[in-house]
C-alpha positions in Angstrom: 0.0 0.1 0.2 3.0 2.5 0.9 4.4 1.5 -2.5 1.1 3.0 -4.7 0.4 5.5 -2.3 4.1 7.2 -3.3 3.5 6.8 -6.5 0.5 8.7 -6.7 1.6 11.0 -4.4 4.6 11.6 -7.2 2.2 11.9 -10.3 -0.1 14.1 -8.4 2.7 16.3 -7.5 5.5 15.9 -10.1 8.0 18.7 -8.7 8.4 16.7 -5.9 11.6 15.4 -4.6 12.2 12.1 -2.9 16.0 11.9 -1.5 16.7 15.0 -3.2 16.4 14.1 -6.9 13.3 15.9 -8.3 12.8 14.4 -11.6 12.0 10.7 -10.5 9.1 9.3 -9.4 10.0 6.8 -6.8 8.1 3.9 -5.2 9.0 1.8 -2.5 9.6 -1.9 -2.2 8.8 -4.2 -0.2 12.5 -5.0 -0.2 12.8 -1.6 1.8 14.6 0.1 -1.4 13.5 3.1 -3.6 12.8 2.2 -7.1 12.8 4.6 -10.4 9.9 4.0 -11.8 9.3 6.8 -14.8 10.8 9.6 -15.4 8.5 12.9 -14.6 9.9 16.2 -15.7 8.9 19.2 -13.5 6.9 21.8 -15.1 8.9 25.1 -16.6 9.2 27.8 -14.2 7.7 31.4 -15.4 11.7 32.8 -15.7 12.3 29.6 -17.7 9.7 30.1 -19.8 10.4 34.5 -20.2 13.6 33.0 -21.3 12.7 31.0 -24.2 10.2 33.5 -25.3 12.9 36.2 -25.7 15.4 33.7 -27.2 12.8 32.8 -29.7 12.2 36.4 -30.5 15.9 37.1 -30.2 16.5 34.6 -33.3 13.3 35.6 -35.0 14.3 39.6 -35.0 18.2 38.1 -36.1 16.3 36.2 -39.1 14.4 39.2 -39.9 17.7 41.2 -40.1 19.4 38.8 -42.4 16.4 38.9 -44.5 15.9 42.3 -45.5 19.7 42.6 -45.4 19.7 40.2 -48.3 16.8 41.2 -49.9 18.6 45.1 -50.2 20.2 45.8 -52.9 24.3 47.3 -53.0 25.5 50.6 -53.5 27.4 49.2 -56.2 24.8 47.7 -58.2 23.7 50.6 -60.9 19.9 50.1 -61.2 18.5 49.6 -65.2 18.1 53.1 -65.8 21.5 53.9 -65.0 22.3 51.5 -66.9 21.0 53.3 -69.8 21.7 56.6 -68.8 25.4 55.7 -68.6 25.2 54.0 -71.9 23.8 57.0 -73.9 26.6 59.5 -72.3 29.3 56.7 -72.9 28.3 57.5 -76.3 28.7 61.1 -76.5 32.5 60.6 -76.3 34.6 61.2 -78.8 38.4 61.1 -79.5 40.4 64.1 -78.9 38.1 65.5 -75.9 40.1 67.3 -73.1 39.5 65.5 -69.3 37.2 68.6 -68.1 34.7 67.8 -71.2 35.1 64.1 -70.3 33.9 64.7 -66.2 31.0 67.1 -67.4 29.9 64.5 -69.3 30.3 61.4 -67.2 31.4 62.9 -63.7 33.9 62.2 -61.0 35.9 58.5 -62.1 36.2 56.2 -59.0 39.9 56.1 -59.7 42.9 57.5 -61.4 45.9 56.5 -62.5 49.1 57.6 -64.1 51.6 56.0 -66.1 54.2 58.5 -68.0 52.0 60.3 -70.7 49.2 57.7 -70.1 46.7 58.6 -67.4 43.8 56.0 -67.1 40.3 57.0 -65.5 38.1 54.0 -63.7 34.5 54.3 -63.9 34.3 50.8 -62.0 36.5 48.3 -60.8 39.4 46.8 -63.2 42.8 45.7 -63.7 45.7 48.5 -62.9 47.1 50.3 -66.0 49.4 47.7 -68.3 50.9 47.0 -71.4 50.5 44.3 -73.6 51.6 43.1 -77.4 48.9 45.6 -79.1 49.5 48.6 -76.6 47.6 50.0 -73.7 44.7 47.3 -72.1 41.3 49.0 -71.6 39.3 47.5 -69.1 35.5 47.9 -68.9 34.5 51.2 -67.3 37.5 52.9 -68.3 38.8 55.6 -70.7 42.6 56.3 -71.2 44.2 59.6 -72.0 47.2 60.4 -73.3 49.6 63.9 -72.7 51.5 64.5 -76.2 54.4 67.2 -75.9 53.7 68.8 -73.0 49.6 69.5 -74.1 46.8 68.8 -72.5 45.5 65.5 -71.6 43.3 63.6 -74.4 40.8 61.2 -74.7 42.6 58.5 -77.3 40.8 55.2 -75.6 37.8 53.9 -74.0 35.5 51.1 -73.2 32.3 51.0 -72.0 30.9 49.7 -68.7 
């Protein structure tokens, strides 16, 4: 009879402790030893419930931040409209233009590189000025100006982005 009452008491009160162990239901055996009959977990405390809710909210916020960041357009990516505007502007370039005229059409370059009489203007990321067996290599979005005889630099080559 003691076994039945001990078991019923622990099932009715899952947080009860027997022998200092709170998570097991115990029954007293006739031989005088305690037997673990089943695992009984205590209900979560209000602190544990609040902590779990806070953790879920934090994880949701982190996921939303990464989602929004992934959907955002990179500032380095030109929009479709600006690409068309750029191409229209690049079509206005002519050989022999001065740097001032080119800057008035295309705006400020991202990078300017000089090597002797040659000046390279970069309107997008590209390889540094280099020469191959055919002459100066002009990468996409780059313009090449040449200064001859100490005069003003003039546009000699370019490649649209």
